[in-house]
C-alpha positions in Angstrom: -66.8 102.3 -24.5 -65.0 104.8 -22.2 -61.6 105.7 -23.3 -58.9 104.8 -20.8 -56.6 107.4 -19.4 -52.9 106.7 -19.4 -49.9 107.5 -17.3 -46.2 107.4 -18.3 -43.4 105.9 -16.2 -39.9 104.7 -16.8 -40.6 101.5 -15.0 -43.9 99.9 -14.0 -43.8 97.1 -11.5 -46.8 94.7 -11.2 -47.1 93.3 -7.7 -46.1 94.8 -4.3 -44.6 91.6 -2.8 -40.9 91.4 -1.7 -39.7 91.0 -5.3 -41.6 93.9 -6.8 -40.9 96.2 -3.9 -37.2 95.3 -4.0 -37.1 96.2 -7.7 -38.7 99.6 -7.0 -36.4 100.4 -4.1 -33.3 99.4 -6.0 -34.3 101.6 -8.9 -34.7 104.6 -6.7 -31.5 103.9 -4.8 -29.6 103.9 -8.1 -31.3 107.0 -9.2 -30.2 108.9 -6.1 -26.7 107.4 -6.2 -26.1 108.2 -9.9 -28.1 111.4 -10.1 -30.3 110.1 -12.9 -34.1 110.6 -12.2 -36.2 107.5 -12.7 -40.0 107.4 -12.4 -41.3 104.2 -10.9 -44.8 103.0 -9.9 -45.9 99.7 -8.3 -49.4 98.3 -8.9 -50.9 96.0 -6.2 -54.2 94.2 -6.6 -54.7 93.7 -2.9 -56.6 96.3 -0.9 -53.3 97.3 0.8 -49.7 96.4 0.5 -49.3 93.0 2.2 -53.0 92.1 2.0 -52.4 89.2 -0.4 -49.0 88.1 1.0 -48.9 84.6 2.5 -45.8 82.6 3.2 -44.3 80.5 6.0 -41.9 82.1 6.5 -38.4 81.6 7.6 -36.3 84.2 5.8 -32.7 84.3 4.9 -31.8 88.0 5.3 -28.9 87.9 2.8 -30.7 89.6 0.0 -32.4 92.2 2.2 -29.1 93.0 3.8 -27.7 93.7 0.3 -30.6 95.9 -0.6 -31.1 97.8 2.7 -28.0 97.2 4.9 -29.4 99.1 7.8 -32.8 97.3 7.9 -32.5 96.8 11.6 -32.0 100.5 12.3 -34.9 101.3 9.9 -37.3 99.1 12.0 -37.8 96.1 9.7 -40.3 93.7 11.4 -37.7 90.9 11.8 -37.3 90.4 15.5 -37.7 86.6 15.8 -34.3 85.1 15.1 -34.3 81.3 14.7 -33.1 79.7 17.9 -33.8 76.0 17.4 -34.3 73.7 14.4 -36.2 70.4 14.5 -37.0 68.0 11.7 -39.5 65.2 12.4 -40.6 62.2 10.4 -44.2 61.4 11.3 -46.0 58.1 11.3 -49.7 58.0 12.2 -49.0 58.0 15.9 -45.3 58.6 16.3 -42.6 61.1 15.5 -38.9 60.5 14.9 -36.5 63.3 15.1 -33.4 63.7 12.9 -30.1 64.6 14.6 -29.0 68.0 13.6 -25.6 66.7 12.3 -27.5 64.4 9.9 -29.6 67.3 8.4 -28.2 68.5 5.1 -27.2 72.2 5.0 -30.4 73.2 3.1 -32.4 72.4 6.3 -30.3 74.5 8.7 -31.6 77.9 9.7 -28.9 79.5 11.8 -28.9 83.2 11.1 -32.4 83.3 9.6 -35.5 84.9 10.9 -39.1 83.9 11.4 -41.2 86.6 9.7 -44.7 87.6 9.0 -44.1 88.3 5.4 -47.1 90.6 4.9 -45.8 92.9 7.6 -42.3 92.9 6.0 -43.9 93.8 2.6 -45.8 96.6 4.3 -42.5 97.9 5.7 -40.8 97.6 2.3 -43.7 99.5 0.8 -43.0 102.4 3.2 -39.3 102.3 2.3 -40.2 102.5 -1.4 -42.6 105.4 -0.9 -40.0 107.3 1.1 -37.7 107.1 -1.9 -40.4 108.5 -4.3 -42.0 105.4 -5.7 -45.7 105.8 -6.6 -47.5 102.9 -4.9 -51.1 102.1 -6.0 -52.8 99.4 -3.9 -56.3 98.3 -5.0 -55.5 98.2 -8.7 -55.3 94.9 -10.5 -53.2 94.8 -13.7 -55.3 92.6 -16.0 -53.9 93.3 -19.4 -50.4 93.4 -21.0 -50.0 96.2 -23.5 -47.7 95.6 -26.5 -46.1 97.9 -29.0 -46.4 97.6 -32.8 -43.2 95.5 -32.7 -44.6 93.1 -30.2 -42.6 94.4 -27.2 -44.2 94.9 -23.8 -45.0 98.6 -23.3 -46.9 98.5 -20.1 -50.1 97.2 -18.5 -53.7 98.2 -18.1 -55.7 97.9 -14.9 -59.2 96.3 -14.9 -62.4 98.2 -15.1 -64.3 98.8 -11.8 -68.0 98.6 -11.3 -68.9 96.1 -14.0 -72.0 93.9 -13.2 -72.2 90.2 -13.8 -74.1 90.7 -17.0 -71.4 93.0 -18.3 -73.4 96.2 -17.8 -71.9 99.2 -16.1 -73.1 100.0 -12.6 -73.2 103.5 -11.0 -69.7 102.8 -9.6 -68.2 102.1 -13.0 -64.7 103.3 -13.7 -62.7 102.3 -16.7 -59.2 100.9 -16.2 -56.1 102.9 -16.7 -53.2 102.3 -19.0 -49.7 102.6 -17.5 -47.0 102.9 -20.2 -43.4 102.1 -19.4 -40.0 101.8 -21.0 -39.7 98.6 -19.0 -42.3 96.6 -17.1 -41.3 94.2 -14.3 -43.8 91.4 -13.3 -43.9 90.3 -9.7 -47.4 88.8 -9.4 -46.2 85.7 -7.4 -47.0 82.1 -8.3 -49.0 81.5 -11.4 -49.5 85.2 -12.1 -52.2 85.9 -14.7 -50.0 88.1 -16.8 -46.9 86.0 -16.3 -48.8 83.0 -17.6 -49.7 85.0 -20.8 -46.1 86.2 -21.2 -44.7 82.7 -20.9 -47.0 81.5 -23.6 -46.6 84.5 -25.9 -42.8 84.6 -25.9 -42.4 80.8 -25.5 -40.3 81.5 -22.4 -40.5 77.9 -21.2 -39.2 76.3 -24.4 -36.6 73.7 -23.5 -37.5 73.7 -19.8 -38.9 71.0 -17.6 -42.6 71.6 -16.9 -43.1 73.9 -14.0 -43.9 72.2 -10.7 -46.2 73.7 -8.1 -47.4 73.1 -4.6 -50.2 74.5 -2.4 -49.4 75.9 1.0 -52.2 76.1 3.5 -51.5 78.1 6.7 -53.1 79.1 10.0 -51.9 81.6 12.6 -52.6 80.8 16.2 -52.4 82.5 19.6 -51.3 79.6 21.8 -51.1 79.0 25.5 -47.9 80.8 26.7 -46.7 77.5 28.1 -46.6 76.2 24.5 -44.8 79.2 23.0 -41.1 78.9 22.2 -40.0 82.0 20.2 -37.5 81.1 17.6 -38.4 77.5 17.3 -38.7 76.0 13.8 -40.2 72.6 13.2 -40.5 70.9 9.8 -42.0 67.5 9.3 -42.3 64.9 6.5 -44.5 61.8 6.4 -48.0 61.4 7.8 -50.7 62.3 6.9 -49.4 62.0 3.3 -48.6 58.7 1.7 -45.1 57.9 0.5 -45.9 58.8 -3.1 -47.2 62.3 -2.3 -44.8 65.2 -2.0 -45.3 67.5 0.9 -44.4 68.5 4.5 -45.4 70.7 7.3 -44.0 73.7 9.1 -44.5 75.2 12.5 -42.8 78.5 13.4 -42.9 80.2 16.8 -43.0 84.0 16.7 -43.0 86.3 19.7 -46.1 87.2 21.7 -47.4 83.6 21.8 -48.0 83.5 18.1 -47.4 80.3 16.2 -47.9 79.7 12.5 -48.6 76.3 11.2 -49.0 75.0 7.7 -48.9 72.1 5.2 -47.4 72.2 1.7 -48.5 69.5 -0.8 -47.1 69.1 -4.3 -49.8 69.6 -6.9 -48.4 66.6 -8.8 -50.4 64.3 -6.5 -52.2 61.5 -8.2 -55.3 60.6 -6.1 -58.3 62.9 -7.0 -59.9 62.1 -3.7 -57.1 63.9 -1.8 -58.1 67.2 -0.2 -55.1 69.4 0.8 -57.3 71.4 3.1 -58.5 68.3 5.0 -55.0 66.8 5.1 -53.9 69.9 6.9 -56.7 69.8 9.4 -55.9 66.1 10.0 -52.2 66.9 10.4 -53.0 69.1 13.5 -54.5 66.1 15.3 -51.1 64.2 15.4 -50.0 63.5 19.0 -46.7 65.3 18.4 -48.5 68.4 17.0 -51.8 68.9 18.7 -50.5 69.8 22.2 -49.1 73.1 20.8 -52.6 74.3 19.7 -55.0 72.8 22.3 -56.3 75.6 24.4 -55.2 78.2 21.8 -57.2 80.4 19.4 -56.9 80.3 15.6 -56.8 83.9 14.4 -55.9 83.7 10.7 -56.1 81.4 7.7 -55.0 81.4 4.1 -53.7 79.4 1.2 -51.4 80.1 -1.8 -49.7 78.2 -4.5 -45.9 78.0 -4.7 -43.8 77.8 -7.9 -41.4 75.1 -6.8 -39.8 73.5 -9.9 -36.5 75.2 -9.3 -33.7 75.8 -11.8 -34.7 73.1 -14.2 -38.2 74.5 -14.6 -37.1 78.1 -14.7 -38.3 79.8 -17.9 -36.4 82.5 -19.7 -37.4 85.5 -17.5 -36.5 88.4 -19.8 -38.4 89.4 -23.0 -38.7 92.6 -25.1 -39.8 95.3 -22.7 -39.6 93.6 -19.4 -38.8 90.8 -17.0 -40.3 88.5 -14.4 -38.9 88.2 -10.9 -39.5 86.1 -7.8 -42.2 83.4 -7.7 -43.6 84.8 -11.0 -40.8 83.1 -12.7 -40.0 80.4 -10.2 -36.9 81.4 -8.2 -38.1 79.7 -5.0 -35.7 77.2 -3.5 -37.9 74.3 -2.5 -35.1 72.4 -0.7 -34.6 75.3 1.7 -38.3 76.0 1.9 -37.5 79.6 1.1 -38.4 82.1 -1.6 -38.5 85.6 -0.2 -34.8 86.1 -0.3 -34.8 84.9 -4.0 -37.6 87.4 -4.8 -35.7 90.3 -3.3 -32.4 89.3 -5.0 -34.0 88.9 -8.4 -36.0 92.1 -8.0 -32.8 94.0 -7.3 -31.0 92.4 -10.2 -33.8 93.2 -12.6 -33.8 96.8 -11.3 -30.1 97.2 -11.9 -30.5 95.9 -15.5 -33.4 98.3 -16.2 -31.6 101.2 -14.7 -28.5 100.7 -16.9 -30.8 100.5 -19.9 -32.5 103.7 -19.0 -29.2 105.5 -18.5 -28.2 104.3 -22.0 -31.5 105.7 -23.3 -32.8 102.3 -24.3 -36.4 101.1 -24.0 -38.6 98.1 -24.8 -35.7 95.8 -25.5 -34.5 92.7 -23.7 -32.7 93.1 -20.4 -30.1 90.5 -21.1 -27.8 91.8 -18.4 -30.3 90.6 -15.8 -29.8 87.1 -17.1 -26.1 87.5 -17.0 -26.2 88.8 -13.4 -28.4 85.9 -12.3 -26.1 83.3 -13.9 -23.1 84.8 -11.9 -25.0 85.3 -8.6 -25.0 83.5 -5.3 -28.6 82.7 -6.0 -27.8 80.8 -9.1 -25.2 78.8 -7.2 -27.7 78.1 -4.5 -30.5 76.9 -6.9 -28.0 74.8 -8.9 -27.1 72.9 -5.8 -30.7 71.9 -5.3 -31.7 71.5 -8.9 -32.7 67.8 -8.5 -34.6 68.2 -5.2 -38.2 68.2 -6.6 -37.3 65.7 -9.3 -36.1 63.1 -6.8 -39.3 63.5 -4.7 -41.4 62.8 -7.8 -40.0 59.3 -7.5 -41.4 59.0 -4.0 -40.5 60.1 -0.4 -38.0 57.3 0.2 -36.0 58.0 -3.0 -36.3 61.8 -2.5 -35.1 61.7 1.1 -32.2 59.3 0.3 -31.0 61.2 -2.7 -31.4 64.7 -1.1 -29.3 63.4 1.7 -26.6 62.2 -0.6 -26.6 65.3 -2.8 -26.9 67.9 -0.1 -25.1 66.3 2.8 -22.6 63.9 1.3 -21.8 65.7 -1.9 -22.5 69.2 -0.6 -24.5 70.1 -3.7 -21.7 69.2 -6.1 -23.5 66.3 -7.8 -22.5 65.1 -11.3 -26.0 64.4 -12.5 -29.1 66.2 -13.5 -32.6 64.6 -13.3 -35.4 65.8 -15.5 -39.2 65.3 -15.6 -41.6 65.8 -18.4 -45.1 65.6 -16.9 -47.0 68.8 -15.8 -48.8 68.7 -12.5 -52.3 68.6 -14.0 -51.5 65.5 -16.0 -50.6 63.5 -12.9 -54.2 63.1 -11.7 -55.5 59.5 -12.0 -59.1 58.5 -12.7 -61.1 58.3 -9.6 -62.1 54.7 -10.1 -58.5 53.6 -10.0 -57.8 55.4 -6.6 -58.7 54.7 -3.0 -61.2 57.1 -1.5 -60.0 59.1 1.5 -62.5 59.6 4.3 -61.7 62.7 6.4 -63.0 63.2 9.9 -65.5 65.9 10.6 -64.0 69.1 12.1 -64.4 69.7 15.8 -64.4 73.5 15.6 -61.6 73.7 18.2 -58.5 72.2 16.6 -59.9 71.4 13.1 -62.2 73.4 11.0 -64.3 73.5 7.9 -63.6 75.6 4.7 -66.2 78.3 5.2 -65.2 79.2 8.8 -61.6 79.3 7.5 -62.4 81.6 4.6 -64.3 83.9 7.0 -61.2 84.6 9.0 -59.2 85.3 5.8 -61.3 88.4 5.5 -62.0 87.5 1.9 -64.5 89.7 0.0 -65.8 90.0 -3.5 -68.7 91.9 -5.1 -71.3 89.2 -5.6 -72.6 91.0 -8.7 -69.4 91.3 -10.6 -68.3 88.9 -13.4 -67.1 85.5 -12.1 -63.3 85.7 -12.2 -62.9 81.9 -12.3 -63.6 81.4 -16.0 -64.2 78.2 -17.9 -63.1 77.6 -21.5 -65.9 75.0 -21.9 -68.8 75.0 -19.4 -69.6 71.3 -20.1 -66.2 69.9 -19.1 -66.6 70.0 -15.3 -69.5 67.5 -15.4 -68.7 65.5 -18.6 -65.0 65.0 -17.7 -64.0 66.2 -14.3 -67.0 64.7 -12.4 -67.4 61.6 -14.6 -63.7 60.6 -14.8 -62.0 62.3 -11.8 -64.8 62.5 -9.2 -65.0 66.3 -9.3 -61.5 67.0 -7.9 -62.1 70.8 -7.9 -64.4 70.3 -4.9 -61.4 69.0 -2.9 -58.3 70.7 -4.2 -59.8 74.2 -3.7 -59.1 75.3 -0.1 -61.9 77.8 0.0 -65.1 76.1 -1.0 -65.3 77.8 -4.3 -66.5 74.8 -6.3 -69.4 72.5 -5.6 -71.5 70.2 -7.8 -75.2 70.7 -7.3 -78.4 69.4 -8.9 -80.4 71.6 -11.3 -84.1 71.6 -11.5 -84.0 68.6 -13.8 -81.9 66.6 -11.3 -78.8 66.9 -13.4 -75.3 67.8 -12.1 -73.9 71.2 -12.7 -70.8 73.0 -11.3 -71.5 76.0 -9.0 -68.7 78.5 -8.7 -68.8 80.5 -5.4 -66.3 83.0 -6.6 -66.8 85.3 -3.6 -65.0 82.7 -1.5 -61.8 82.7 -3.6 -58.6 83.4 -1.7 -56.6 83.8 -4.9 -54.4 80.7 -4.4 -54.5 79.8 -8.1 -54.6 76.0 -7.3 -57.6 75.5 -9.7 -55.7 77.2 -12.6 -52.8 74.8 -12.0 -54.4 71.4 -11.0 -57.6 71.3 -13.2 -56.9 68.1 -15.1 -58.3 69.5 -18.4 -56.8 73.0 -17.9 -60.3 74.3 -18.4 -60.3 76.7 -15.5 -58.6 80.0 -16.0 -58.1 82.4 -13.1 -58.2 86.1 -13.9 -58.1 89.0 -11.5 -61.4 90.3 -10.1 -61.8 94.0 -9.3 -58.8 95.6 -7.6 -58.9 95.6 -3.8 -60.8 92.4 -3.5 -59.8 88.9 -2.3 -58.3 88.1 1.1 -57.0 90.7 3.6 -54.3 88.8 5.4 -53.1 90.1 8.8 -49.4 89.8 8.4 -49.5 86.2 7.0 
C-alpha cells in the first residue's frame, strides 16, 4: 500500500459551497485584521468550484452583506432583484392566487435576489483565493482522521485510479492526508463525512429525526415574451396529493432565463410516487406550461435538502471541528432559503476557530460557535419557523392553516412546539397498500425522461471504478425492497441509477448504473431498509452544473 503524503493547515474546510467558502473568507479576513497568520485550505469534490452546486435560488443577501459589505462593487453575480412575488394553489386544471397581504412574512421576498448559486460560489471562491486560501477542486474528502484522544484532526482524500476489482490502474494516485487544528465540514445535505460524525459523536441525541426533501430543477431559455426578470412564483397543491409535502418554484432571471423546480418531502408514503415524474407532470399544468412552450431546456439537476429546521438540528460542534450550512441542517424551509444560513454559520464557525487559534488551542470543541448561533438573528429566524415542517407532516390543509396562524397572525411568537419521531425512510408504506401512479410518457418538448435529463447535467464517472453506491446487504433490494415496496429506488432516484433486471436464470436482481449518479443523496436517505450507503467517487466526477 502506498503511503499517503500529508499537508498541515490551521483550518481545513470540506466543501466549496457558500458555507465552506464563507468560513474560509472570514478566517482570512480576521487574519488580516488582527495580524495573525492563519493557513486555510478548502477541498471540493466537484471538478470546479460550483460544479456540484444546485439550489433554487432566491437569496437573502443579509449574511453576504455582513461578510463582504462591498459585494456589489466586487462584482458578485447578483443582478436579478426580486420585483414580484406570486403564490399559487394549484388544482389539476386551475390556479388560485393568494393576495400578498395574506401571505405570511416568510413568503415575502422584497430585497432578495434571484441567483444562480453555482455562479455565486465560483465568485466566492475567487474572493477566497485572493485572500490567500488554498482551494483544491477535484479532490473528494472520503475519510475523517482522528487523534489518539478521538478528536478530529483532519481528513484524507480518496485514492484516484482504482479499478472496479480494487486493483490499481496506470493512473493510480493515493489520497492525501490534510491535518488541521480545526476541520469545518460543509459538504451540503447528507454529507458522507457529516453522517459519520453525527453517528460517532451522537450529535443528534435528543433531537427530532432529521427531515429531508428532494429538489429537482431545470433551467430554460424561454421565449422573450414569457420572460419577466425578477418574477418569483411558488406553488402548492397539484400534482401532489394533500398528504405529501412539497411545492414548486419558478424564478425569472435576466437574459430570458427561467429556472423551474419541484421540491418533495422525502417523508412521502406511497412507494409508487416518482419525484422526477411528478416534476415533469407539473410543467403540463395550464398555468405553468405557457412559460416554457417554445423554449429550450438547457440544464437539469437534483439535490436533497436538509429541511428539518431547528428541532432537528444536531449538535454541530465536536472535538476538532464543526458542521456548517446544510451539512448540519440550518436551512429555513418556511422561507425556502438556505444559502444565507450557510454563509452566516460558516462565518460564525470561522470566528470561533480563529479565536481558538489565537489562544493557541487545537482539536477541542468550538463552543463559542454554539453560543454565537444561539444569540444570532439566524437562531431567531429559525425559531420562528420551528414548527413549519412538523405541521406539514399532518397534511397540507393543517400545515397551511397553522403556518398562517403562526407566521401571519402570531408573527412567529407561538407558545407551542410540535415534535415528530419518525425518520423519512420509515414513512414508506407497503406497495400493496398504496395506489399505483401512472405517469404519462414524456413528449421530448416540455417533458423528458431521466436519461436525456442526466445527459444535460454533464454527469460523468469512470465506468471501471468501484461503484460508489454501496449496499450493506446485496440480497435486500430484491428480498425486501422489491417484494414489499415495489422497488422504490427505481422511482425515487432522479437519474436512472437503479433498475431491476432479470439474470440468466430469470430471477430479479438490482442493477446499479452508478455512472448516472448526480450525487443528490436521495437513495441514502429514502431507502426503506437504510441498506444503500452513498460514498464519494473519485474527485472531479459527478455532475458539472452550469450555474445551477
